[in-house]
C-alpha angles and dihedrals in degrees: 000000000000108000098182115134116263132160091259095055102028095101104046135001120164115249094359123165133217114199114212120195108211137177096168093254124136089257091051091050088057090052090048091053092047091049092048091052090049093046092050090051095047104031092240123147124228135235113199112205121195122182124199136194133191116273108256133201132197116332091014095286111157107246090218087069088060099033110024092191088071094061096095099037099092094043092050090047090053093050091048093047092052092046092051091052091047091050091051090051093049090050088053090052096252121128109236139175133187139224124191118199136181123224140038107000099220093045094047095045090051089049091053090048090051091050097043102033099218125193087241146334118246117203135167123235118226090202093230117169126243095273096051091045091051093049099039101026126239117254090188092054091047091052095046091053101039111024117118091222140035117299121214110204114202115201117240113286131220117260116272 
């Protein structure tokens, strides 16, 4: 069944999923709120996806090679970030689940979307300029160009 968003199915589709990419940032919190509002209006449930990478130092050297105690920090952060988002959804009365992945965020989020076939992906935009996006990469841009479903980009939100 094709679950892509059209005018005929935009309001309610049984057992439909909204995938929310979250990293716990202010921009991601805005995306989470937008997705929760949409899910409450449509009856959809939410899948929060958080992707982690190893902490890296100068020249791309993984910090866990230098300080082994740092090896689990990013993975634990990702699990906690996803759990916080899920808890907020449950408090809002929206069924939510989480998935934590390791790797390139845009690639992993697209892979989850391919596997789970969501109605859409909701992602926050940090509002970085061209230089920061070139240096750090833009998850939003990667999703817009490669996602297998529509992508809703929520502009950066004010801090809570």
